[in-house]
N, C-alpha and C positions, 0 to 999 in steps of 0.2 A: 489591244492592250499588250503591254510588254511584260513578260514574266521571266524572272531569273531563278530557275530551279524547277524541280519536278512537282507537278501540281496534282493533288488529290482533291476530289470534289464530291459533295453530297448535296445535289441541287433539288432533287425530287425523289420521293420514295420509289425505289426500283430502277433509278437511272443507271444504265450500264449493266443491268442484270438481264440474263435471258431466261424467260419464265419456264421454259421446258427443261432447263439444266438444273441439276441439284445444287444445293448450297455449296458443297465441296467444289463442284465444277466451276461455279460462278466465282469463287475465290481465286482460282487459278486464271480464269478468263480476265478478271479485273486486274490481276497482277500483270498479265501480258499487255493489257491496254495501257497500263502505267509504265511499261517498259522494264518491268522487274522480272528477273530470271525465275524459272521454275524452282530452282534450288533455294533461292531467297524466300519465295512464297512458302515453300515447304518448311523452311526454318521458322517462319512466323505463323504457320497454320494453326497450331494448338493455341497460341495467344489470341488469334482472331476468333476462333470458335469459342474459347473460354470467355472472352470479353462479350461476345454477342449472346451468350447463354442459349445456344441453339444446338447443343451437342447431339441430342436425340433426333434432331430433324436434319442433320447435315447432309444426309444422302437422300433427302426428299426433294422433289422438284420445287423450286421456289414459288411456282404459281399456286401452290397449296399453302404458302405461308400467310399468316395474318399481316396486316400493314405494320404492326409493331415488330414482328419478327423480321420482316423485310428490312425495316429501318435499322434494327439492331445489327444485322449482319452487314448491311451496306456501310454503316458508320464504322464498324470494327475494321472492315477492309480498308476504308479510306484513312483511318487514323493509325492502325497498327503497321501499315506498310511504310510508315515514316516518310511522308512527302515533305519537301522543303516548304511548300505552300499548301495549306488546307483551306478549302472554301466550303462553308456550311451555310445553306440558305433555308432558314425557317423550319426544316424538317424535324427538329427535336420536339416539336409539339406532338408528334406521334409517339406513343409508348408511355410506360408508367413513369412516375415522378422519380423513382429511385434510379432508373436507367438514365433519365435525363441528367440527373446529378452526376452520374458516373461519366457521361459523355462530356459534361462541362469540365469535370476534373481532368479528363484526358486532354481536352483542348488546352487547358491551363498548363499541363505538362509539356505539350508540344510548343506552346508559346514560350515557356520558361527555358526551353532548351535552345532558344535562339532562332527557331523557325517561325514562320508567319501563319497566323490564323485569320482568315477573313470571315467574320461571323455576321450574317444578315438576319436581323430579328427586330420584332416590336416588343420584346420582353426587356423592359428597362432594368429590372433587377439583375438579370443575367449579364446584360451589357456592362453594368456598373461593376460587377464582380469579376468579369473576365477580361475586359478590354482596357488598354491604356491609351487608345486613340479612337475617336468616334467621328463618323461622317454622316451628316443628315442630307438625304436626297429627297427632292420633291419634283415629280414629273421629269426625272432624269437630270435635274439641275442640282448642282452643289449648293446647299443652303448654309452649311456650317461644317467646320472641320477643326477639331481640337480635343480638349479633355472631355471624357464622357460626361462628367457632371455639368459642364457648360453646355454641351450640345443637347443633352437630355432636357435641360431647362428651356432651351430654345425650342425644342420639339413640342414640349407641353404648352409653352406660351403661344405657339402658333394657332392653337385652338381657342375655343371660347373660354375655357378654364381648365385647370388641372383637375382630374378626377379625385385627387387627394387633397385639394385645398381650394377654398373659394373665399371671396371677399365681397360683401354686399354693402360695405360702408358708404360707397358713393354711387350705389345702384338704385334705380327706381323700384327694383323688385324688393319687396318686404316679406319677411317670414316672421310671424308672431301675431300679437294682438295689441290692444291698447295699453297693456301693462308692460310688456317686454318684447323686444325684437332681436332676433339673431343677426349678428353683423358679419361674422366670419367663422370659419372652421377649417381644420386640417387634421390629417392622420400623420403621426410622427412615430419614429422609433424611440427607444429609451434614451437616445442621445440627443433628441430634439430635432432630428433631420426628417424632412417630409418623406413619407413612403408612398411612392407612386403605384407600386404593385406589391402588396404584402405577400410574403411567402407563407405557406401552410405551416401553422404552429408558431409563427413569429409573434413576439410580444409587441404591442403597439399602444399608443396613447391617442385618444381622440380629444383634441383641444378645441374649445369653442369660446367665442366672445359674444357678448350680448349687451344690449342697451336697455336699461330700465327707464321706462317712460312715466310710470305712475308709482310713486313711493308711499302712497297712502295705505297700501296693504302690506 
């Protein structure tokens, strides 16, 4: 692969960290690996620790960190040291929802400043909100490349059905009885768009179509 720019990556929880070193020491170690001077790391140090929310554990060996603390510090180092290219692979599934949102916001800031974020995920909601280009890979082969909405639709259509919508109108499968049968259903947001992965607290509409077979009752 050809890269033009300094790369920061978060590929697996703990990648690039030495378990015996403290959080403080690992920040400087990662800066050195990225080719960043000690002075520059020192200038960013308080921002990194504040973002990671690990102030009271910064001089504790990271082998004693929980996986969530590990991820928070690793993401903070990768994002706050201002790489031209940031690669994030799935690891945001670790940690609490508030910190995940904080990370997504930071990635949006990085992308908005003209730098590149490569985000690998199966979370369609996050991909939709964060990305302006989406690539679908299957067994290492490029299956689609384009707008997130188009690629996500292709991703879902590759399976038996979307988990957020189904259509039984032409199927042999029947749900119901001799009086009424369900023909289709979907989960939508308040604007009528299908929601593939509802967010916690999000308002939604469950829309269903059915066929009346017996009008005598």
